[in-house]
C-alpha angles and dihedrals in degrees: 000000000000124000121203134172109223105213094187094055096029092231141116116244123197120191110204144167135197139181114223116202114195123218116277093258087063095049101279118217092354089070101042117153125221111214125190129177149143119242115206120201120196115194142187109261093212102045098026091225121139110247101174138027125185135167119230132186095017114186127184113192088345092303117117118241114224123217097241091056098046130207098274093053091047093050092048091048093050091047091052092048090053091046094052095038129253095278096049117107 
């Protein structure tokens, strides 16, 4: 991961990545998902406490995840595509 303080927006930004491996009944390591994102933390300047966290630029297997779909639907969809094979519809 990479941590940066954004002076212009007064926030902390963390760029991260992860590899999710489903259980063996869902294909195991063959269907692993590569997840990349940027976590943005907004905080109270007086107390120093974090009052908001959001994830920006979320990618699963290099495909952007849109807000209406949500992360859990995207992960489930990618897992099912991997389970059925890339050519299955």
